N, CA, C and O atoms as CSV, one atom per row, in Angstrom:
chain,resi,resn,atom,element,x,y,z
A,1,UNK,N,N,0.843,-1.175,0.000
A,1,UNK,CA,C,0.000,0.000,0.000
A,1,UNK,C,C,0.891,1.243,0.000
A,1,UNK,O,O,1.839,1.338,0.780
A,2,UNK,N,N,0.578,2.187,-0.877
A,2,UNK,CA,C,1.401,3.380,-0.968
A,2,UNK,C,C,1.040,4.371,0.131
A,2,UNK,O,O,-0.056,4.339,0.692
A,3,UNK,N,N,1.985,5.245,0.419
A,3,UNK,CA,C,1.769,6.235,1.475
A,3,UNK,C,C,1.059,7.451,0.899
A,3,UNK,O,O,1.692,8.428,0.498
A,4,UNK,N,N,-0.260,7.374,0.866
A,4,UNK,CA,C,-1.095,8.455,0.355
A,4,UNK,C,C,-2.221,8.666,1.344
A,4,UNK,O,O,-2.857,7.704,1.777
A,5,UNK,N,N,-2.478,9.921,1.710
A,5,UNK,CA,C,-3.584,10.225,2.617
A,5,UNK,C,C,-4.899,9.947,1.903
A,5,UNK,O,O,-5.107,10.407,0.781
A,6,UNK,N,N,-5.796,9.187,2.556
A,6,UNK,CA,C,-7.048,8.837,1.903
A,6,UNK,C,C,-8.040,10.004,1.898
A,6,UNK,O,O,-9.030,9.964,1.167
A,7,UNK,N,N,-7.791,11.040,2.701
A,7,UNK,CA,C,-8.693,12.185,2.751
A,7,UNK,C,C,-8.222,13.340,1.862
A,7,UNK,O,O,-9.017,13.917,1.120
A,8,UNK,N,N,-6.940,13.673,1.937
A,8,UNK,CA,C,-6.438,14.841,1.202
A,8,UNK,C,C,-5.675,14.477,-0.059
A,8,UNK,O,O,-5.466,15.337,-0.914
A,9,UNK,N,N,-5.248,13.217,-0.200
A,9,UNK,CA,C,-4.492,12.816,-1.386
A,9,UNK,C,C,-3.028,13.213,-1.349
A,9,UNK,O,O,-2.326,13.105,-2.355
A,10,UNK,N,N,-2.562,13.672,-0.193
A,10,UNK,CA,C,-1.148,14.059,-0.092
A,10,UNK,C,C,-0.264,12.840,-0.298
A,10,UNK,O,O,-0.560,11.757,0.206
A,11,UNK,N,N,0.833,13.020,-1.047
A,11,UNK,CA,C,1.762,11.942,-1.323
A,11,UNK,C,C,3.160,12.508,-1.435
A,11,UNK,O,O,3.343,13.725,-1.406
A,12,UNK,N,N,4.158,11.631,-1.562
A,12,UNK,CA,C,5.539,12.073,-1.706
A,12,UNK,C,C,5.686,12.831,-3.019
A,12,UNK,O,O,5.217,12.373,-4.061
A,13,UNK,N,N,6.338,13.992,-2.968
A,13,UNK,CA,C,6.597,14.756,-4.184
A,13,UNK,C,C,8.105,14.864,-4.376
A,13,UNK,O,O,8.872,14.749,-3.420
A,14,UNK,N,N,8.517,15.085,-5.609
A,14,UNK,CA,C,9.938,15.166,-5.922
A,14,UNK,C,C,10.243,16.516,-6.533
A,14,UNK,O,O,9.370,17.182,-7.089
A,15,UNK,N,N,11.496,16.903,-6.418
A,15,UNK,CA,C,11.937,18.171,-6.971
A,15,UNK,C,C,13.451,18.206,-6.994
A,15,UNK,O,O,14.107,17.165,-6.964
A,16,UNK,N,N,13.997,19.396,-7.049
A,16,UNK,CA,C,15.445,19.582,-7.125
A,16,UNK,C,C,15.919,20.477,-5.993
A,16,UNK,O,O,15.227,21.413,-5.593
A,17,UNK,N,N,17.117,20.177,-5.478
A,17,UNK,CA,C,17.802,21.129,-4.615
A,17,UNK,C,C,18.782,21.885,-5.495
A,17,UNK,O,O,19.286,21.337,-6.475
A,18,UNK,N,N,19.055,23.129,-5.158
A,18,UNK,CA,C,19.988,23.927,-5.946
A,18,UNK,C,C,21.124,24.376,-5.051
A,18,UNK,O,O,20.894,24.847,-3.937
A,19,UNK,N,N,22.341,24.234,-5.529
A,19,UNK,CA,C,23.465,24.827,-4.814
A,19,UNK,C,C,23.873,26.066,-5.595
A,19,UNK,O,O,24.164,25.993,-6.789
A,20,UNK,N,N,23.890,27.202,-4.912
A,20,UNK,CA,C,24.148,28.481,-5.561
A,20,UNK,C,C,25.457,29.061,-5.078
A,20,UNK,O,O,25.954,28.704,-4.010
A,21,UNK,N,N,26.009,29.955,-5.868
A,21,UNK,CA,C,27.296,30.561,-5.556
A,21,UNK,C,C,27.309,31.987,-6.094
A,21,UNK,O,O,26.716,32.282,-7.131
A,22,UNK,N,N,27.988,32.849,-5.378
A,22,UNK,CA,C,28.257,34.179,-5.921
A,22,UNK,C,C,27.231,35.238,-5.612
A,22,UNK,O,O,26.854,36.000,-6.503
A,23,UNK,N,N,26.756,35.315,-4.363
A,23,UNK,CA,C,25.817,36.372,-4.013
A,23,UNK,C,C,26.488,37.731,-4.147
A,23,UNK,O,O,27.701,37.835,-3.969
A,24,UNK,N,N,25.731,38.765,-4.456
A,24,UNK,CA,C,26.297,40.102,-4.662
A,24,UNK,C,C,27.009,40.618,-3.420
A,24,UNK,O,O,28.035,41.290,-3.529
A,25,UNK,N,N,26.480,40.313,-2.247
A,25,UNK,CA,C,27.104,40.820,-1.028
A,25,UNK,C,C,28.493,40.232,-0.818
A,25,UNK,O,O,29.297,40.788,-0.070
A,26,UNK,N,N,28.784,39.087,-1.487
A,26,UNK,CA,C,30.080,38.451,-1.355
A,26,UNK,C,C,31.019,38.828,-2.492
A,26,UNK,O,O,32.071,38.211,-2.656
A,27,UNK,N,N,30.650,39.831,-3.277
A,27,UNK,CA,C,31.524,40.269,-4.355
A,27,UNK,C,C,31.266,39.585,-5.677
A,27,UNK,O,O,32.042,39.748,-6.619
A,28,UNK,N,N,30.180,38.813,-5.768
A,28,UNK,CA,C,29.873,38.116,-7.016
A,28,UNK,C,C,28.953,38.935,-7.905
A,28,UNK,O,O,28.697,40.108,-7.631
A,29,UNK,N,N,28.463,38.324,-8.955
A,29,UNK,CA,C,27.599,39.012,-9.912
A,29,UNK,C,C,26.149,38.550,-9.803
A,29,UNK,O,O,25.364,38.745,-10.731
A,30,UNK,N,N,25.795,37.943,-8.682
A,30,UNK,CA,C,24.452,37.429,-8.471
A,30,UNK,C,C,24.497,35.920,-8.320
A,30,UNK,O,O,25.488,35.275,-8.662
A,31,UNK,N,N,23.414,35.368,-7.804
A,31,UNK,CA,C,23.388,33.916,-7.562
A,31,UNK,C,C,23.409,33.156,-8.877
A,31,UNK,O,O,22.631,33.445,-9.787
A,32,UNK,N,N,24.300,32.191,-8.969
A,32,UNK,CA,C,24.387,31.309,-10.121
A,32,UNK,C,C,24.213,29.878,-9.622
A,32,UNK,O,O,24.783,29.506,-8.596
A,33,UNK,N,N,23.439,29.083,-10.333
A,33,UNK,CA,C,23.235,27.690,-9.950
A,33,UNK,C,C,24.455,26.897,-10.398
A,33,UNK,O,O,24.804,26.882,-11.578
A,34,UNK,N,N,25.094,26.242,-9.442
A,34,UNK,CA,C,26.310,25.479,-9.737
A,34,UNK,C,C,26.070,23.984,-9.713
A,34,UNK,O,O,26.953,23.223,-10.110
A,35,UNK,N,N,24.922,23.539,-9.267
A,35,UNK,CA,C,24.630,22.110,-9.243
A,35,UNK,C,C,23.218,21.892,-8.754
A,35,UNK,O,O,22.620,22.763,-8.122
A,36,UNK,N,N,22.700,20.734,-9.049
A,36,UNK,CA,C,21.365,20.403,-8.549
A,36,UNK,C,C,21.296,18.911,-8.306
A,36,UNK,O,O,21.972,18.120,-8.964
A,37,UNK,N,N,20.444,18.536,-7.324
A,37,UNK,CA,C,20.313,17.152,-6.912
A,37,UNK,C,C,18.827,16.865,-6.693
A,37,UNK,O,O,18.093,17.704,-6.172
A,38,UNK,N,N,18.400,15.678,-7.095
A,38,UNK,CA,C,17.013,15.294,-6.860
A,38,UNK,C,C,16.766,15.148,-5.359
A,38,UNK,O,O,17.653,14.729,-4.614
A,39,UNK,N,N,15.553,15.496,-4.922
A,39,UNK,CA,C,15.174,15.330,-3.526
A,39,UNK,C,C,13.726,14.896,-3.445
A,39,UNK,O,O,12.956,15.087,-4.387
A,40,UNK,N,N,13.356,14.305,-2.308
A,40,UNK,CA,C,11.977,13.900,-2.043
A,40,UNK,C,C,11.445,14.720,-0.875
A,40,UNK,O,O,12.150,14.955,0.107
A,41,UNK,N,N,10.206,15.145,-0.992
A,41,UNK,CA,C,9.530,15.838,0.100
A,41,UNK,C,C,8.390,14.936,0.537
A,41,UNK,O,O,7.433,14.724,-0.209
A,42,UNK,N,N,8.494,14.402,1.756
A,42,UNK,CA,C,7.494,13.460,2.240
A,42,UNK,C,C,6.479,14.174,3.127
A,42,UNK,O,O,6.866,14.974,3.978
A,43,UNK,N,N,5.183,13.898,2.943
A,43,UNK,CA,C,4.160,14.525,3.787
A,43,UNK,C,C,4.164,13.916,5.172
A,43,UNK,O,O,4.695,12.827,5.389
A,44,UNK,N,N,3.566,14.632,6.102
A,44,UNK,CA,C,3.485,14.168,7.487
A,44,UNK,C,C,2.265,13.250,7.606
A,44,UNK,O,O,1.153,13.707,7.872
A,45,UNK,N,N,2.494,11.944,7.404
A,45,UNK,CA,C,1.417,10.967,7.443
A,45,UNK,C,C,1.538,10.078,8.674
A,45,UNK,O,O,2.641,9.764,9.122
A,46,UNK,N,N,0.412,9.683,9.204
A,46,UNK,CA,C,0.345,8.753,10.329
A,46,UNK,C,C,-0.517,7.566,9.915
A,46,UNK,O,O,-1.490,7.729,9.178
A,47,UNK,N,N,-0.166,6.380,10.383
A,47,UNK,CA,C,-0.970,5.189,10.109
A,47,UNK,C,C,-1.902,4.989,11.294
A,47,UNK,O,O,-1.458,4.708,12.407
A,48,UNK,N,N,-3.202,5.138,11.043
A,48,UNK,CA,C,-4.191,5.137,12.116
A,48,UNK,C,C,-5.298,4.130,11.859
A,48,UNK,O,O,-5.565,3.742,10.722
A,49,UNK,N,N,-5.936,3.715,12.950
A,49,UNK,CA,C,-7.198,2.994,12.837
A,49,UNK,C,C,-8.287,4.048,12.718
A,49,UNK,O,O,-8.426,4.910,13.586
A,50,UNK,N,N,-9.065,3.974,11.631
A,50,UNK,CA,C,-10.139,4.936,11.425
A,50,UNK,C,C,-11.411,4.187,11.047
A,50,UNK,O,O,-11.371,3.014,10.675
A,51,UNK,N,N,-12.534,4.879,11.148
A,51,UNK,CA,C,-13.821,4.305,10.777
A,51,UNK,C,C,-14.189,4.810,9.394
A,51,UNK,O,O,-14.340,6.013,9.181
A,52,UNK,N,N,-14.334,3.870,8.443
A,52,UNK,CA,C,-14.736,4.202,7.079
A,52,UNK,C,C,-15.942,3.341,6.730
A,52,UNK,O,O,-15.848,2.113,6.730
A,53,UNK,N,N,-17.069,3.970,6.435
A,53,UNK,CA,C,-18.315,3.268,6.111
A,53,UNK,C,C,-18.714,2.272,7.196
A,53,UNK,O,O,-19.200,1.182,6.893
A,54,UNK,N,N,-18.514,2.639,8.444
A,54,UNK,CA,C,-18.895,1.792,9.563
A,54,UNK,C,C,-17.907,0.687,9.892
A,54,UNK,O,O,-18.109,-0.043,10.862
A,55,UNK,N,N,-16.855,0.545,9.121
A,55,UNK,CA,C,-15.848,-0.482,9.352
A,55,UNK,C,C,-14.561,0.158,9.850
A,55,UNK,O,O,-14.183,1.233,9.384
A,56,UNK,N,N,-13.883,-0.495,10.795
A,56,UNK,CA,C,-12.598,-0.007,11.294
A,56,UNK,C,C,-11.490,-0.545,10.407
A,56,UNK,O,O,-11.373,-1.756,10.223
A,57,UNK,N,N,-10.668,0.357,9.850
A,57,UNK,CA,C,-9.568,-0.042,8.981
A,57,UNK,C,C,-8.324,0.750,9.348
A,57,UNK,O,O,-8.406,1.801,9.984
A,58,UNK,N,N,-7.167,0.229,8.937
A,58,UNK,CA,C,-5.903,0.949,9.086
A,58,UNK,C,C,-5.675,1.742,7.799
A,58,UNK,O,O,-5.872,1.220,6.701
A,59,UNK,N,N,-5.264,2.989,7.935
A,59,UNK,CA,C,-5.050,3.814,6.745
A,59,UNK,C,C,-4.028,4.893,7.046
A,59,UNK,O,O,-3.805,5.259,8.200
A,60,UNK,N,N,-3.409,5.395,5.983
A,60,UNK,CA,C,-2.497,6.536,6.097
A,60,UNK,C,C,-3.324,7.810,6.082
A,60,UNK,O,O,-4.165,8.011,5.207
A,61,UNK,N,N,-3.071,8.678,7.076
A,61,UNK,CA,C,-3.835,9.913,7.214
A,61,UNK,C,C,-2.851,11.049,7.456
A,61,UNK,O,O,-1.937,10.922,8.270
A,62,UNK,N,N,-3.039,12.162,6.748
A,62,UNK,CA,C,-2.165,13.308,6.968
A,62,UNK,C,C,-2.562,14.020,8.254
A,62,UNK,O,O,-3.728,14.004,8.650
A,63,UNK,N,N,-1.589,14.642,8.896
A,63,UNK,CA,C,-1.879,15.354,10.139
A,63,UNK,C,C,-2.772,16.559,9.871
A,63,UNK,O,O,-3.508,16.986,10.761
A,64,UNK,N,N,-2.723,17.108,8.681
A,64,UNK,CA,C,-3.620,18.222,8.340
A,64,UNK,C,C,-5.070,17.743,8.331
A,64,UNK,O,O,-5.957,18.464,8.788
A,65,UNK,N,N,-5.324,16.540,7.818
A,65,UNK,CA,C,-6.686,15.990,7.832
A,65,UNK,C,C,-7.141,15.742,9.264
A,65,UNK,O,O,-8.312,15.936,9.590
A,66,UNK,N,N,-6.207,15.308,10.129
A,66,UNK,CA,C,-6.559,15.096,11.532
A,66,UNK,C,C,-6.931,16.412,12.197
A,66,UNK,O,O,-7.903,16.470,12.951
A,67,UNK,N,N,-6.170,17.471,11.928
A,67,UNK,CA,C,-6.451,18.777,12.535
A,67,UNK,C,C,-7.773,19.353,12.046
A,67,UNK,O,O,-8.471,20.029,12.802
A,68,UNK,N,N,-8.123,19.091,10.790
A,68,UNK,CA,C,-9.361,19.616,10.225
A,68,UNK,C,C,-10.592,18.847,10.685
A,68,UNK,O,O,-11.718,19.284,10.445
A,69,UNK,N,N,-10.393,17.708,11.344
A,69,UNK,CA,C,-11.523,16.930,11.847
A,69,UNK,C,C,-12.131,16.010,10.813
A,69,UNK,O,O,-13.288,15.616,10.952
A,70,UNK,N,N,-11.380,15.654,9.772
A,70,UNK,CA,C,-11.894,14.765,8.737
A,70,UNK,C,C,-11.844,13.297,9.165
A,70,UNK,O,O,-12.481,12.447,8.543
A,71,UNK,N,N,-11.088,12.999,10.228
A,71,UNK,CA,C,-10.845,11.627,10.646
A,71,UNK,C,C,-11.791,11.258,11.782
A,71,UNK,O,O,-11.937,12.018,12.739
A,72,UNK,N,N,-12.433,10.100,11.681
A,72,UNK,CA,C,-13.267,9.578,12.754
A,72,UNK,C,C,-12.562,8.361,13.309
A,72,UNK,O,O,-12.358,7.375,12.601
A,73,UNK,N,N,-12.188,8.428,14.584
A,73,UNK,CA,C,-11.476,7.327,15.238
A,73,UNK,C,C,-12.492,6.387,15.874
A,73,UNK,O,O,-13.565,6.825,16.288
A,74,UNK,N,N,-12.162,5.092,15.956
A,74,UNK,CA,C,-13.089,4.152,16.608
A,74,UNK,C,C,-13.120,4.392,18.114
A,74,UNK,O,O,-12.171,4.918,18.694
A,75,UNK,N,N,-14.220,4.001,18.728
A,75,UNK,CA,C,-14.376,4.163,20.164
A,75,UNK,C,C,-13.449,3.208,20.888
A,75,UNK,O,O,-13.255,2.079,20.437
A,76,UNK,N,N,-12.866,3.641,22.012
A,76,UNK,CA,C,-11.997,2.777,22.802
A,76,UNK,C,C,-12.790,1.928,23.789
A,76,UNK,O,O,-12.240,1.011,24.400
A,77,UNK,N,N,-14.070,2.225,23.947
A,77,UNK,CA,C,-14.923,1.460,24.840
A,77,UNK,C,C,-15.435,0.244,24.080
A,77,UNK,O,O,-16.011,0.376,23.000
A,78,UNK,N,N,-15.225,-0.933,24.646
A,78,UNK,CA,C,-15.664,-2.167,23.996
A,78,UNK,C,C,-17.181,-2.273,24.065
A,78,UNK,O,O,-17.778,-2.053,25.120
A,79,UNK,N,N,-17.800,-2.609,22.945
A,79,UNK,CA,C,-19.235,-2.809,22.916
A,79,UNK,C,C,-19.564,-4.149,23.549
A,79,UNK,O,O,-18.823,-5.121,23.404
A,80,UNK,N,N,-20.698,-4.186,24.260
A,80,UNK,CA,C,-21.119,-5.440,24.892
A,80,UNK,C,C,-21.518,-6.423,23.812
A,80,UNK,O,O,-22.155,-6.027,22.835
A,81,UNK,N,N,-21.165,-7.696,23.952
A,81,UNK,CA,C,-21.581,-8.703,22.970
A,81,UNK,C,C,-23.097,-8.805,22.932
A,81,UNK,O,O,-23.756,-8.616,23.954
A,82,UNK,N,N,-23.653,-9.100,21.774
A,82,UNK,CA,C,-25.104,-9.154,21.600
A,82,UNK,C,C,-25.715,-10.284,22.437
A,82,UNK,O,O,-26.819,-10.130,22.961
A,83,UNK,N,N,-25.017,-11.411,22.570
A,83,UNK,CA,C,-25.561,-12.535,23.335
A,83,UNK,C,C,-25.642,-12.189,24.819
A,83,UNK,O,O,-26.610,-12.560,25.481
A,84,UNK,N,N,-24.660,-11.497,25.345
A,84,UNK,CA,C,-24.668,-11.132,26.751
A,84,UNK,C,C,-25.740,-10.080,27.032
A,84,UNK,O,O,-26.345,-10.076,28.104
A,85,UNK,N,N,-25.972,-9.197,26.074
A,85,UNK,CA,C,-26.967,-8.153,26.257
A,85,UNK,C,C,-28.388,-8.724,26.267
A,85,UNK,O,O,-29.277,-8.176,26.918
A,86,UNK,N,N,-28.597,-9.829,25.540
A,86,UNK,CA,C,-29.930,-10.426,25.446
A,86,UNK,C,C,-30.315,-11.143,26.751
A,86,UNK,O,O,-31.500,-11.236,27.070
A,87,UNK,N,N,-29.343,-11.644,27.498
A,87,UNK,CA,C,-29.654,-12.382,28.739
A,87,UNK,C,C,-29.987,-11.495,29.846
A,87,UNK,O,O,-30.270,-11.963,30.949
């Protein structure tokens, strides 16, 4: 299973880092890119037990979705078994 938030769709993104040289304050002629390297930016995801369509499942959830209240967590109180409740 890939690390993607099921509520917001946040996933790992890729880009470039730049190493620059020659700022004007250091006597240069302005910033010049001297090299670049691929990098990954990973979202802040947590693996949680959540309730989806009445079923408890494990899923990757972004902390932003948690702060916004999009996540419904299962109750920590155990439900009484139906057979015991009938007696």
